[in-house]
Structures are given as C-alpha cells and as structure tokens.
SEFIZA-3560 file (N, C-alpha, C; in Angstrom, 3 decimals):
REM SEFIZA-3560
<numar><xx>-16.494</xx><yy>8.272</yy><zz>4.617</zz><atom>N</atom></numar>
<numar><xx>-17.182</xx><yy>8.157</yy><zz>5.844</zz><atom>CA</atom></numar>
<numar><xx>-17.773</xx><yy>6.858</yy><zz>5.984</zz><atom>C</atom></numar>
<numar><xx>-17.448</xx><yy>6.184</yy><zz>7.182</zz><atom>N</atom></numar>
<numar><xx>-18.638</xx><yy>4.993</yy><zz>7.263</zz><atom>CA</atom></numar>
<numar><xx>-19.904</xx><yy>5.348</yy><zz>7.809</zz><atom>C</atom></numar>
<numar><xx>-20.611</xx><yy>4.460</yy><zz>7.260</zz><atom>N</atom></numar>
<numar><xx>-22.149</xx><yy>4.793</yy><zz>7.700</zz><atom>CA</atom></numar>
<numar><xx>-22.453</xx><yy>4.352</yy><zz>9.141</zz><atom>C</atom></numar>
<numar><xx>-23.446</xx><yy>4.304</yy><zz>9.795</zz><atom>N</atom></numar>
<numar><xx>-23.503</xx><yy>3.870</yy><zz>11.289</zz><atom>CA</atom></numar>
<numar><xx>-23.498</xx><yy>2.160</yy><zz>11.041</zz><atom>C</atom></numar>
<numar><xx>-24.780</xx><yy>1.755</yy><zz>9.881</zz><atom>N</atom></numar>
<numar><xx>-24.660</xx><yy>0.462</yy><zz>9.687</zz><atom>CA</atom></numar>
<numar><xx>-23.184</xx><yy>-0.220</yy><zz>9.248</zz><atom>C</atom></numar>
<numar><xx>-22.694</xx><yy>0.418</yy><zz>8.237</zz><atom>N</atom></numar>
<numar><xx>-21.244</xx><yy>-0.183</yy><zz>8.201</zz><atom>CA</atom></numar>
<numar><xx>-20.136</xx><yy>-0.085</yy><zz>9.530</zz><atom>C</atom></numar>
<numar><xx>-20.158</xx><yy>0.724</yy><zz>10.075</zz><atom>N</atom></numar>
<numar><xx>-19.476</xx><yy>0.550</yy><zz>11.624</zz><atom>CA</atom></numar>
<numar><xx>-20.003</xx><yy>-0.387</yy><zz>12.160</zz><atom>C</atom></numar>
<numar><xx>-21.464</xx><yy>-0.456</yy><zz>12.513</zz><atom>N</atom></numar>
<numar><xx>-21.784</xx><yy>-1.646</yy><zz>13.036</zz><atom>CA</atom></numar>
<numar><xx>-21.328</xx><yy>-3.247</yy><zz>12.516</zz><atom>C</atom></numar>
<numar><xx>-21.768</xx><yy>-3.304</yy><zz>11.084</zz><atom>N</atom></numar>
<numar><xx>-20.761</xx><yy>-4.671</yy><zz>10.361</zz><atom>CA</atom></numar>
<numar><xx>-19.519</xx><yy>-4.645</yy><zz>10.727</zz><atom>C</atom></numar>
<numar><xx>-18.941</xx><yy>-3.539</yy><zz>10.456</zz><atom>N</atom></numar>
<numar><xx>-17.385</xx><yy>-3.781</yy><zz>10.997</zz><atom>CA</atom></numar>
<numar><xx>-16.701</xx><yy>-4.144</yy><zz>12.487</zz><atom>C</atom></numar>
<numar><xx>-17.831</xx><yy>-3.625</yy><zz>13.404</zz><atom>N</atom></numar>
<numar><xx>-17.585</xx><yy>-3.733</yy><zz>14.465</zz><atom>CA</atom></numar>
<numar><xx>-18.129</xx><yy>-5.262</yy><zz>14.982</zz><atom>C</atom></numar>
<numar><xx>-19.089</xx><yy>-5.714</yy><zz>14.269</zz><atom>N</atom></numar>
<numar><xx>-19.268</xx><yy>-7.568</yy><zz>14.813</zz><atom>CA</atom></numar>
<numar><xx>-18.205</xx><yy>-8.017</yy><zz>13.954</zz><atom>C</atom></numar>
<numar><xx>-17.794</xx><yy>-7.915</yy><zz>12.540</zz><atom>N</atom></numar>
<numar><xx>-16.491</xx><yy>-8.802</yy><zz>12.530</zz><atom>CA</atom></numar>
<numar><xx>-15.234</xx><yy>-8.753</yy><zz>13.193</zz><atom>C</atom></numar>
<numar><xx>-15.026</xx><yy>-7.129</yy><zz>13.717</zz><atom>N</atom></numar>
<numar><xx>-13.932</xx><yy>-7.162</yy><zz>14.415</zz><atom>CA</atom></numar>
<numar><xx>-14.082</xx><yy>-8.225</yy><zz>15.902</zz><atom>C</atom></numar>
<numar><xx>-15.110</xx><yy>-8.238</yy><zz>16.405</zz><atom>N</atom></numar>
<numar><xx>-15.594</xx><yy>-9.369</yy><zz>17.523</zz><atom>CA</atom></numar>
<numar><xx>-15.199</xx><yy>-10.289</yy><zz>16.991</zz><atom>C</atom></numar>
<numar><xx>-15.562</xx><yy>-10.789</yy><zz>15.984</zz><atom>N</atom></numar>
<numar><xx>-15.298</xx><yy>-12.360</yy><zz>15.341</zz><atom>CA</atom></numar>
<numar><xx>-13.990</xx><yy>-12.653</yy><zz>15.418</zz><atom>C</atom></numar>
<numar><xx>-13.170</xx><yy>-11.818</yy><zz>14.684</zz><atom>N</atom></numar>
<numar><xx>-11.796</xx><yy>-11.689</yy><zz>14.746</zz><atom>CA</atom></numar>
<numar><xx>-11.061</xx><yy>-12.173</yy><zz>16.159</zz><atom>C</atom></numar>
<numar><xx>-11.828</xx><yy>-11.059</yy><zz>16.833</zz><atom>N</atom></numar>
<numar><xx>-10.878</xx><yy>-11.044</yy><zz>18.359</zz><atom>CA</atom></numar>
<numar><xx>-11.196</xx><yy>-12.696</yy><zz>18.777</zz><atom>C</atom></numar>
<numar><xx>-12.350</xx><yy>-12.899</yy><zz>18.410</zz><atom>N</atom></numar>
<numar><xx>-12.504</xx><yy>-14.275</yy><zz>19.127</zz><atom>CA</atom></numar>
<numar><xx>-11.286</xx><yy>-15.555</yy><zz>18.391</zz><atom>C</atom></numar>
<numar><xx>-11.300</xx><yy>-15.324</yy><zz>17.072</zz><atom>N</atom></numar>
<numar><xx>-10.496</xx><yy>-16.196</yy><zz>16.353</zz><atom>CA</atom></numar>
<numar><xx>-9.207</xx><yy>-16.424</yy><zz>16.883</zz><atom>C</atom></numar>
<numar><xx>-8.569</xx><yy>-15.112</yy><zz>17.080</zz><atom>N</atom></numar>
<numar><xx>-7.438</xx><yy>-14.461</yy><zz>17.810</zz><atom>CA</atom></numar>
<numar><xx>-7.175</xx><yy>-15.462</yy><zz>19.389</zz><atom>C</atom></numar>
<numar><xx>-8.604</xx><yy>-15.036</yy><zz>20.134</zz><atom>N</atom></numar>
<numar><xx>-8.219</xx><yy>-15.795</yy><zz>21.380</zz><atom>CA</atom></numar>
<numar><xx>-8.534</xx><yy>-17.192</yy><zz>21.165</zz><atom>C</atom></numar>
<numar><xx>-9.154</xx><yy>-17.802</yy><zz>20.175</zz><atom>N</atom></numar>
<numar><xx>-9.084</xx><yy>-19.197</yy><zz>19.999</zz><atom>CA</atom></numar>
<numar><xx>-7.463</xx><yy>-19.612</yy><zz>19.408</zz><atom>C</atom></numar>
<numar><xx>-6.836</xx><yy>-19.150</yy><zz>18.693</zz><atom>N</atom></numar>
<numar><xx>-5.291</xx><yy>-19.303</yy><zz>18.485</zz><atom>CA</atom></numar>
<numar><xx>-4.570</xx><yy>-19.307</yy><zz>19.664</zz><atom>C</atom></numar>
<numar><xx>-4.614</xx><yy>-18.355</yy><zz>20.283</zz><atom>N</atom></numar>
<numar><xx>-3.831</xx><yy>-18.425</yy><zz>21.868</zz><atom>CA</atom></numar>
<numar><xx>-4.521</xx><yy>-19.535</yy><zz>22.496</zz><atom>C</atom></numar>
<numar><xx>-5.693</xx><yy>-19.879</yy><zz>22.899</zz><atom>N</atom></numar>
<numar><xx>-6.022</xx><yy>-21.310</yy><zz>23.391</zz><atom>CA</atom></numar>
<numar><xx>-5.497</xx><yy>-22.239</yy><zz>22.817</zz><atom>C</atom></numar>
<numar><xx>-5.430</xx><yy>-22.331</yy><zz>21.574</zz><atom>N</atom></numar>
<numar><xx>-4.904</xx><yy>-23.989</yy><zz>20.588</zz><atom>CA</atom></numar>
<numar><xx>-3.433</xx><yy>-24.004</yy><zz>21.408</zz><atom>C</atom></numar>
<numar><xx>-3.082</xx><yy>-22.682</yy><zz>21.113</zz><atom>N</atom></numar>
<numar><xx>-1.204</xx><yy>-22.850</yy><zz>21.120</zz><atom>CA</atom></numar>
<numar><xx>-1.236</xx><yy>-23.440</yy><zz>22.810</zz><atom>C</atom></numar>
<numar><xx>-1.665</xx><yy>-23.082</yy><zz>23.715</zz><atom>N</atom></numar>
<numar><xx>-1.650</xx><yy>-22.930</yy><zz>25.050</zz><atom>CA</atom></numar>
<numar><xx>-2.281</xx><yy>-24.382</yy><zz>25.480</zz><atom>C</atom></numar>
<numar><xx>-3.054</xx><yy>-25.123</yy><zz>24.460</zz><atom>N</atom></numar>
<numar><xx>-3.301</xx><yy>-26.373</yy><zz>24.813</zz><atom>CA</atom></numar>
<numar><xx>-2.384</xx><yy>-27.504</yy><zz>23.976</zz><atom>C</atom></numar>
<numar><xx>-1.740</xx><yy>-26.956</yy><zz>23.017</zz><atom>N</atom></numar>
<numar><xx>-0.868</xx><yy>-27.932</yy><zz>22.243</zz><atom>CA</atom></numar>
<numar><xx>-1.705</xx><yy>-28.552</yy><zz>21.223</zz><atom>C</atom></numar>
<numar><xx>-2.498</xx><yy>-27.358</yy><zz>20.453</zz><atom>N</atom></numar>
<numar><xx>-3.371</xx><yy>-28.260</yy><zz>19.294</zz><atom>CA</atom></numar>
<numar><xx>-2.529</xx><yy>-28.460</yy><zz>18.151</zz><atom>C</atom></numar>
<numar><xx>-2.990</xx><yy>-29.480</yy><zz>17.143</zz><atom>N</atom></numar>
<numar><xx>-2.455</xx><yy>-29.699</yy><zz>16.235</zz><atom>CA</atom></numar>
<numar><xx>-2.092</xx><yy>-28.281</yy><zz>15.377</zz><atom>C</atom></numar>
<numar><xx>-0.896</xx><yy>-28.584</yy><zz>14.922</zz><atom>N</atom></numar>
<numar><xx>-0.229</xx><yy>-27.045</yy><zz>14.230</zz><atom>CA</atom></numar>
<numar><xx>-0.997</xx><yy>-26.676</yy><zz>12.771</zz><atom>C</atom></numar>
<numar><xx>-1.874</xx><yy>-27.826</yy><zz>12.282</zz><atom>N</atom></numar>
<numar><xx>-2.370</xx><yy>-27.596</yy><zz>11.209</zz><atom>CA</atom></numar>
<numar><xx>-3.530</xx><yy>-26.972</yy><zz>11.628</zz><atom>C</atom></numar>
<numar><xx>-4.416</xx><yy>-27.308</yy><zz>12.490</zz><atom>N</atom></numar>
<numar><xx>-5.486</xx><yy>-26.536</yy><zz>13.193</zz><atom>CA</atom></numar>
<numar><xx>-5.202</xx><yy>-25.609</yy><zz>13.710</zz><atom>C</atom></numar>
<numar><xx>-4.074</xx><yy>-25.056</yy><zz>14.184</zz><atom>N</atom></numar>
<numar><xx>-3.741</xx><yy>-23.577</yy><zz>14.406</zz><atom>CA</atom></numar>
<numar><xx>-3.600</xx><yy>-22.554</yy><zz>13.428</zz><atom>C</atom></numar>
<numar><xx>-2.843</xx><yy>-23.190</yy><zz>12.370</zz><atom>N</atom></numar>
<numar><xx>-2.630</xx><yy>-22.441</yy><zz>11.300</zz><atom>CA</atom></numar>
<numar><xx>-3.583</xx><yy>-22.327</yy><zz>10.575</zz><atom>C</atom></numar>
<numar><xx>-4.566</xx><yy>-23.170</yy><zz>10.353</zz><atom>N</atom></numar>
<numar><xx>-5.894</xx><yy>-23.042</yy><zz>9.655</zz><atom>CA</atom></numar>
<numar><xx>-6.920</xx><yy>-21.708</yy><zz>10.199</zz><atom>C</atom></numar>
<numar><xx>-6.752</xx><yy>-21.738</yy><zz>11.548</zz><atom>N</atom></numar>
<numar><xx>-7.577</xx><yy>-21.038</yy><zz>12.181</zz><atom>CA</atom></numar>
<numar><xx>-6.933</xx><yy>-19.276</yy><zz>12.112</zz><atom>C</atom></numar>
<numar><xx>-5.705</xx><yy>-19.291</yy><zz>12.145</zz><atom>N</atom></numar>
<numar><xx>-4.984</xx><yy>-18.128</yy><zz>11.919</zz><atom>CA</atom></numar>
<numar><xx>-5.218</xx><yy>-17.632</yy><zz>10.538</zz><atom>C</atom></numar>
<numar><xx>-5.420</xx><yy>-18.529</yy><zz>9.487</zz><atom>N</atom></numar>
<numar><xx>-5.368</xx><yy>-18.177</yy><zz>8.024</zz><atom>CA</atom></numar>
<numar><xx>-6.894</xx><yy>-17.550</yy><zz>8.364</zz><atom>C</atom></numar>
<numar><xx>-8.166</xx><yy>-18.154</yy><zz>8.749</zz><atom>N</atom></numar>
<numar><xx>-9.324</xx><yy>-17.632</yy><zz>8.823</zz><atom>CA</atom></numar>
<numar><xx>-9.152</xx><yy>-16.046</yy><zz>9.176</zz><atom>C</atom></numar>
<numar><xx>-8.189</xx><yy>-15.902</yy><zz>10.745</zz><atom>N</atom></numar>
<numar><xx>-8.605</xx><yy>-14.640</yy><zz>11.139</zz><atom>CA</atom></numar>
<numar><xx>-7.873</xx><yy>-13.602</yy><zz>9.988</zz><atom>C</atom></numar>
<numar><xx>-6.529</xx><yy>-14.289</yy><zz>9.535</zz><atom>N</atom></numar>
<numar><xx>-5.714</xx><yy>-13.071</yy><zz>8.470</zz><atom>CA</atom></numar>
<numar><xx>-6.912</xx><yy>-13.000</yy><zz>7.469</zz><atom>C</atom></numar>
<numar><xx>-7.890</xx><yy>-13.769</yy><zz>6.885</zz><atom>N</atom></numar>
<numar><xx>-8.584</xx><yy>-13.364</yy><zz>5.875</zz><atom>CA</atom></numar>
<numar><xx>-9.760</xx><yy>-12.502</yy><zz>6.269</zz><atom>C</atom></numar>
<numar><xx>-10.334</xx><yy>-12.718</yy><zz>7.639</zz><atom>N</atom></numar>
<numar><xx>-11.176</xx><yy>-12.036</yy><zz>8.214</zz><atom>CA</atom></numar>
<numar><xx>-10.427</xx><yy>-10.249</yy><zz>8.186</zz><atom>C</atom></numar>
<numar><xx>-9.355</xx><yy>-9.974</yy><zz>8.565</zz><atom>N</atom></numar>
<numar><xx>-8.883</xx><yy>-8.984</yy><zz>8.742</zz><atom>CA</atom></numar>
<numar><xx>-8.734</xx><yy>-8.132</yy><zz>7.573</zz><atom>C</atom></numar>
<numar><xx>-8.375</xx><yy>-9.151</yy><zz>6.455</zz><atom>N</atom></numar>
<numar><xx>-8.190</xx><yy>-8.747</yy><zz>5.006</zz><atom>CA</atom></numar>
<numar><xx>-9.530</xx><yy>-8.139</yy><zz>4.548</zz><atom>C</atom></numar>
<numar><xx>-10.642</xx><yy>-8.841</yy><zz>4.611</zz><atom>N</atom></numar>
<numar><xx>-11.867</xx><yy>-8.317</yy><zz>4.465</zz><atom>CA</atom></numar>
<numar><xx>-12.385</xx><yy>-6.964</yy><zz>5.145</zz><atom>C</atom></numar>
<numar><xx>-11.914</xx><yy>-6.693</yy><zz>6.348</zz><atom>N</atom></numar>
<numar><xx>-12.037</xx><yy>-5.633</yy><zz>6.820</zz><atom>CA</atom></numar>
<numar><xx>-11.556</xx><yy>-4.674</yy><zz>6.353</zz><atom>C</atom></numar>
<numar><xx>-10.110</xx><yy>-4.695</yy><zz>6.015</zz><atom>N</atom></numar>
<numar><xx>-9.393</xx><yy>-3.475</yy><zz>5.313</zz><atom>CA</atom></numar>
<numar><xx>-10.168</xx><yy>-3.420</yy><zz>4.188</zz><atom>C</atom></numar>
<numar><xx>-10.638</xx><yy>-4.097</yy><zz>3.369</zz><atom>N</atom></numar>
<numar><xx>-11.453</xx><yy>-3.957</yy><zz>1.960</zz><atom>CA</atom></numar>
<numar><xx>-12.270</xx><yy>-3.217</yy><zz>2.188</zz><atom>C</atom></numar>
<numar><xx>-13.196</xx><yy>-3.582</yy><zz>3.019</zz><atom>N</atom></numar>
<numar><xx>-14.432</xx><yy>-2.617</yy><zz>3.165</zz><atom>CA</atom></numar>
<numar><xx>-14.079</xx><yy>-1.602</yy><zz>3.582</zz><atom>C</atom></numar>
<numar><xx>-13.067</xx><yy>-1.126</yy><zz>4.185</zz><atom>N</atom></numar>
<numar><xx>-12.874</xx><yy>0.253</yy><zz>4.793</zz><atom>CA</atom></numar>
<numar><xx>-12.283</xx><yy>1.089</yy><zz>3.518</zz><atom>C</atom></numar>
<numar><xx>-11.216</xx><yy>0.348</yy><zz>2.684</zz><atom>N</atom></numar>
<numar><xx>-10.870</xx><yy>0.946</yy><zz>1.345</zz><atom>CA</atom></numar>
<numar><xx>-11.805</xx><yy>1.429</yy><zz>0.557</zz><atom>C</atom></numar>
<numar><xx>-12.863</xx><yy>0.395</yy><zz>0.378</zz><atom>N</atom></numar>
<numar><xx>-14.229</xx><yy>0.865</yy><zz>-0.199</zz><atom>CA</atom></numar>
<numar><xx>-15.011</xx><yy>2.013</yy><zz>-0.063</zz><atom>C</atom></numar>
<numar><xx>-15.262</xx><yy>1.726</yy><zz>1.289</zz><atom>N</atom></numar>
<numar><xx>-15.790</xx><yy>3.433</yy><zz>1.897</zz><atom>CA</atom></numar>
<numar><xx>-15.183</xx><yy>4.345</yy><zz>1.477</zz><atom>C</atom></numar>
<numar><xx>-13.863</xx><yy>4.280</yy><zz>1.941</zz><atom>N</atom></numar>
<numar><xx>-12.789</xx><yy>5.438</yy><zz>1.604</zz><atom>CA</atom></numar>
<numar><xx>-13.001</xx><yy>6.045</yy><zz>0.216</zz><atom>C</atom></numar>
<numar><xx>-13.129</xx><yy>5.411</yy><zz>-0.883</zz><atom>N</atom></numar>
<numar><xx>-13.111</xx><yy>5.297</yy><zz>-2.147</zz><atom>CA</atom></numar>
<numar><xx>-14.495</xx><yy>6.547</yy><zz>-2.472</zz><atom>C</atom></numar>
<numar><xx>-15.257</xx><yy>5.459</yy><zz>-2.185</zz><atom>N</atom></numar>
<numar><xx>-17.039</xx><yy>5.807</yy><zz>-2.301</zz><atom>CA</atom></numar>
<numar><xx>-17.308</xx><yy>6.839</yy><zz>-1.897</zz><atom>C</atom></numar>
<numar><xx>-16.560</xx><yy>7.178</yy><zz>-0.787</zz><atom>N</atom></numar>
<numar><xx>-17.001</xx><yy>8.534</yy><zz>-0.132</zz><atom>CA</atom></numar>
<numar><xx>-15.817</xx><yy>9.913</yy><zz>-0.183</zz><atom>C</atom></numar>
<numar><xx>-14.969</xx><yy>9.816</yy><zz>0.305</zz><atom>N</atom></numar>
<numar><xx>-13.751</xx><yy>10.461</yy><zz>0.385</zz><atom>CA</atom></numar>
<numar><xx>-13.246</xx><yy>10.946</yy><zz>-0.845</zz><atom>C</atom></numar>
<numar><xx>-12.698</xx><yy>9.894</yy><zz>-1.402</zz><atom>N</atom></numar>
<numar><xx>-12.148</xx><yy>9.871</yy><zz>-3.004</zz><atom>CA</atom></numar>
<numar><xx>-13.328</xx><yy>10.345</yy><zz>-3.772</zz><atom>C</atom></numar>
<numar><xx>-14.264</xx><yy>9.879</yy><zz>-3.926</zz><atom>N</atom></numar>
<numar><xx>-15.619</xx><yy>10.301</yy><zz>-4.778</zz><atom>CA</atom></numar>
<numar><xx>-15.840</xx><yy>11.930</yy><zz>-4.602</zz><atom>C</atom></numar>
<numar><xx>-15.857</xx><yy>12.395</yy><zz>-3.359</zz><atom>N</atom></numar>
<numar><xx>-16.279</xx><yy>13.711</yy><zz>-3.058</zz><atom>CA</atom></numar>
<numar><xx>-15.394</xx><yy>14.374</yy><zz>-3.446</zz><atom>C</atom></numar>
<numar><xx>-13.800</xx><yy>14.262</yy><zz>-3.215</zz><atom>N</atom></numar>
<numar><xx>-12.813</xx><yy>14.889</yy><zz>-3.680</zz><atom>CA</atom></numar>
<numar><xx>-12.784</xx><yy>15.195</yy><zz>-5.459</zz><atom>C</atom></numar>
<numar><xx>-12.981</xx><yy>14.107</yy><zz>-5.943</zz><atom>N</atom></numar>
<numar><xx>-12.716</xx><yy>14.013</yy><zz>-7.591</zz><atom>CA</atom></numar>
<numar><xx>-14.195</xx><yy>14.694</yy><zz>-8.204</zz><atom>C</atom></numar>
<numar><xx>-15.202</xx><yy>14.955</yy><zz>-7.224</zz><atom>N</atom></numar>
<numar><xx>-16.444</xx><yy>15.541</yy><zz>-8.260</zz><atom>CA</atom></numar>
<numar><xx>-16.262</xx><yy>17.106</yy><zz>-7.378</zz><atom>C</atom></numar>
<numar><xx>-16.174</xx><yy>17.181</yy><zz>-6.458</zz><atom>N</atom></numar>
<numar><xx>-16.040</xx><yy>18.719</yy><zz>-5.823</zz><atom>CA</atom></numar>
<numar><xx>-14.783</xx><yy>19.596</yy><zz>-5.195</zz><atom>C</atom></numar>
<numar><xx>-13.725</xx><yy>18.643</yy><zz>-5.078</zz><atom>N</atom></numar>
<numar><xx>-12.504</xx><yy>19.372</yy><zz>-4.696</zz><atom>CA</atom></numar>
<numar><xx>-11.820</xx><yy>20.319</yy><zz>-5.820</zz><atom>C</atom></numar>
<numar><xx>-10.976</xx><yy>20.643</yy><zz>-5.075</zz><atom>N</atom></numar>
<numar><xx>-9.827</xx><yy>21.394</yy><zz>-5.935</zz><atom>CA</atom></numar>
<numar><xx>-9.033</xx><yy>20.681</yy><zz>-6.667</zz><atom>C</atom></numar>
<numar><xx>-8.348</xx><yy>20.865</yy><zz>-7.629</zz><atom>N</atom></numar>
<numar><xx>-7.038</xx><yy>20.506</yy><zz>-8.213</zz><atom>CA</atom></numar>
<numar><xx>-6.174</xx><yy>19.588</yy><zz>-7.160</zz><atom>C</atom></numar>
<numar><xx>-5.729</xx><yy>20.683</yy><zz>-6.242</zz><atom>N</atom></numar>
<numar><xx>-4.930</xx><yy>20.025</yy><zz>-5.180</zz><atom>CA</atom></numar>
<numar><xx>-5.702</xx><yy>18.911</yy><zz>-4.352</zz><atom>C</atom></numar>
<numar><xx>-6.925</xx><yy>18.918</yy><zz>-4.017</zz><atom>N</atom></numar>
<numar><xx>-7.687</xx><yy>17.869</yy><zz>-3.106</zz><atom>CA</atom></numar>
<numar><xx>-7.277</xx><yy>16.562</yy><zz>-4.187</zz><atom>C</atom></numar>
<numar><xx>-7.990</xx><yy>16.739</yy><zz>-5.419</zz><atom>N</atom></numar>
<numar><xx>-7.902</xx><yy>15.843</yy><zz>-6.414</zz><atom>CA</atom></numar>
<numar><xx>-6.615</xx><yy>15.101</yy><zz>-6.216</zz><atom>C</atom></numar>
<numar><xx>-5.503</xx><yy>15.878</yy><zz>-6.331</zz><atom>N</atom></numar>
<numar><xx>-4.088</xx><yy>15.143</yy><zz>-6.735</zz><atom>CA</atom></numar>
<numar><xx>-3.930</xx><yy>14.440</yy><zz>-5.542</zz><atom>C</atom></numar>
<numar><xx>-4.022</xx><yy>14.958</yy><zz>-4.339</zz><atom>N</atom></numar>
<numar><xx>-4.003</xx><yy>14.394</yy><zz>-3.209</zz><atom>CA</atom></numar>
<numar><xx>-4.306</xx><yy>12.914</yy><zz>-2.724</zz><atom>C</atom></numar>
<numar><xx>-5.852</xx><yy>13.100</yy><zz>-3.359</zz><atom>N</atom></numar>
<numar><xx>-6.588</xx><yy>11.827</yy><zz>-3.124</zz><atom>CA</atom></numar>
<numar><xx>-6.070</xx><yy>10.811</yy><zz>-3.883</zz><atom>C</atom></numar>
<numar><xx>-5.685</xx><yy>11.099</yy><zz>-5.168</zz><atom>N</atom></numar>
<numar><xx>-5.107</xx><yy>10.250</yy><zz>-6.253</zz><atom>CA</atom></numar>
<numar><xx>-3.704</xx><yy>9.472</yy><zz>-5.495</zz><atom>C</atom></numar>
<numar><xx>-3.048</xx><yy>10.528</yy><zz>-4.923</zz><atom>N</atom></numar>
<numar><xx>-1.431</xx><yy>9.899</yy><zz>-4.478</zz><atom>CA</atom></numar>
<numar><xx>-1.729</xx><yy>8.966</yy><zz>-3.327</zz><atom>C</atom></numar>
<numar><xx>-2.547</xx><yy>9.724</yy><zz>-2.617</zz><atom>N</atom></numar>
<numar><xx>-3.056</xx><yy>8.908</yy><zz>-1.318</zz><atom>CA</atom></numar>
<numar><xx>-3.347</xx><yy>7.293</yy><zz>-1.799</zz><atom>C</atom></numar>
<numar><xx>-4.132</xx><yy>7.343</yy><zz>-2.843</zz><atom>N</atom></numar>
<numar><xx>-4.605</xx><yy>5.660</yy><zz>-3.135</zz><atom>CA</atom></numar>
<numar><xx>-3.459</xx><yy>5.130</yy><zz>-3.819</zz><atom>C</atom></numar>
<numar><xx>-2.655</xx><yy>5.634</yy><zz>-5.045</zz><atom>N</atom></numar>
<numar><xx>-1.542</xx><yy>4.838</yy><zz>-5.330</zz><atom>CA</atom></numar>
<numar><xx>-0.558</xx><yy>4.677</yy><zz>-4.117</zz><atom>C</atom></numar>
<numar><xx>-0.697</xx><yy>5.528</yy><zz>-3.065</zz><atom>N</atom></numar>
<numar><xx>0.304</xx><yy>4.728</yy><zz>-2.120</zz><atom>CA</atom></numar>
<numar><xx>-0.114</xx><yy>3.772</yy><zz>-1.389</zz><atom>C</atom></numar>
<numar><xx>-1.329</xx><yy>3.850</yy><zz>-0.961</zz><atom>N</atom></numar>
<numar><xx>-1.997</xx><yy>2.736</yy><zz>-0.404</zz><atom>CA</atom></numar>
<numar><xx>-2.170</xx><yy>1.585</yy><zz>-1.081</zz><atom>C</atom></numar>
<numar><xx>-2.079</xx><yy>1.478</yy><zz>-2.613</zz><atom>N</atom></numar>
<numar><xx>-1.958</xx><yy>0.255</yy><zz>-3.457</zz><atom>CA</atom></numar>
<numar><xx>-0.586</xx><yy>-0.199</yy><zz>-3.577</zz><atom>C</atom></numar>
<numar><xx>0.344</xx><yy>0.647</yy><zz>-3.371</zz><atom>N</atom></numar>
<numar><xx>1.982</xx><yy>0.225</yy><zz>-3.223</zz><atom>CA</atom></numar>
<numar><xx>2.297</xx><yy>-0.524</yy><zz>-1.868</zz><atom>C</atom></numar>
<numar><xx>1.725</xx><yy>0.086</yy><zz>-1.288</zz><atom>N</atom></numar>
<numar><xx>1.981</xx><yy>-0.178</yy><zz>0.054</zz><atom>CA</atom></numar>
<numar><xx>1.413</xx><yy>-1.741</yy><zz>0.247</zz><atom>C</atom></numar>
<numar><xx>-0.004</xx><yy>-1.946</yy><zz>0.222</zz><atom>N</atom></numar>
<numar><xx>-0.822</xx><yy>-2.966</yy><zz>0.733</zz><atom>CA</atom></numar>
<numar><xx>-1.206</xx><yy>-3.739</yy><zz>-0.514</zz><atom>C</atom></numar>
<numar><xx>-1.007</xx><yy>-3.279</yy><zz>-1.535</zz><atom>N</atom></numar>
<numar><xx>-1.508</xx><yy>-4.106</yy><zz>-3.015</zz><atom>CA</atom></numar>
<numar><xx>-0.512</xx><yy>-5.062</yy><zz>-3.355</zz><atom>C</atom></numar>
<numar><xx>0.601</xx><yy>-5.539</yy><zz>-2.395</zz><atom>N</atom></numar>
<numar><xx>1.505</xx><yy>-6.459</yy><zz>-3.114</zz><atom>CA</atom></numar>
<numar><xx>1.105</xx><yy>-7.592</yy><zz>-2.801</zz><atom>C</atom></numar>
<numar><xx>1.079</xx><yy>-8.743</yy><zz>-3.549</zz><atom>N</atom></numar>
<numar><xx>0.675</xx><yy>-9.892</yy><zz>-3.437</zz><atom>CA</atom></numar>
<numar><xx>1.203</xx><yy>-10.715</yy><zz>-2.364</zz><atom>C</atom></numar>
<numar><xx>0.893</xx><yy>-11.590</yy><zz>-1.501</zz><atom>N</atom></numar>
<numar><xx>0.664</xx><yy>-12.081</yy><zz>-0.391</zz><atom>CA</atom></numar>
<numar><xx>2.042</xx><yy>-12.874</yy><zz>-0.306</zz><atom>C</atom></numar>
//
C-alpha cells in the first residue's frame, strides 16, 4: 500500500509528466526541432519509468513482504508468481 506521503509524491510526478506530454504536443504543433521533441519525449518516458519503479518498490515492501511474513503458503506462492510475471512482462531491456 502506498502511504499518503508516497501518493502525494507520485501525484506531483504525474502532474509534471502530464506537463511534459503537453509540451510534446505543443512542440509538435509548433513544428519544433525533432531532436528537441525527442529529448522531451525521453524525459517524459524516464519520468513514467520512475513512477513505475516507485509503485513496484512500494508493492514489494508492503504487499509482498506482508504475504511472505504472514501469509499462507498459497498467498506466498501467488505473490512470488505475480512478481515473476511482472519482471517477465516489464523487466525486459528497452
């Protein structure tokens, strides 16, 4: 579970990301230099990746850790399979 502080930090990051994406759209509409547009896209992409990392870290530290400490064998197996699936899906090099 995300704490209220973590939620606030993520909300701030997401607002900045929304601003970056809006900037990309504006830059494209204004025929900005392609390299500058690409740089802005890379910044937004990196920021989204950081938000994803923060959410995964929170999940591991709370939900997964709780299941491993206190859950049934079924709960433990389910959380581990869930993590394996996440890493298979999202852990591939870009």
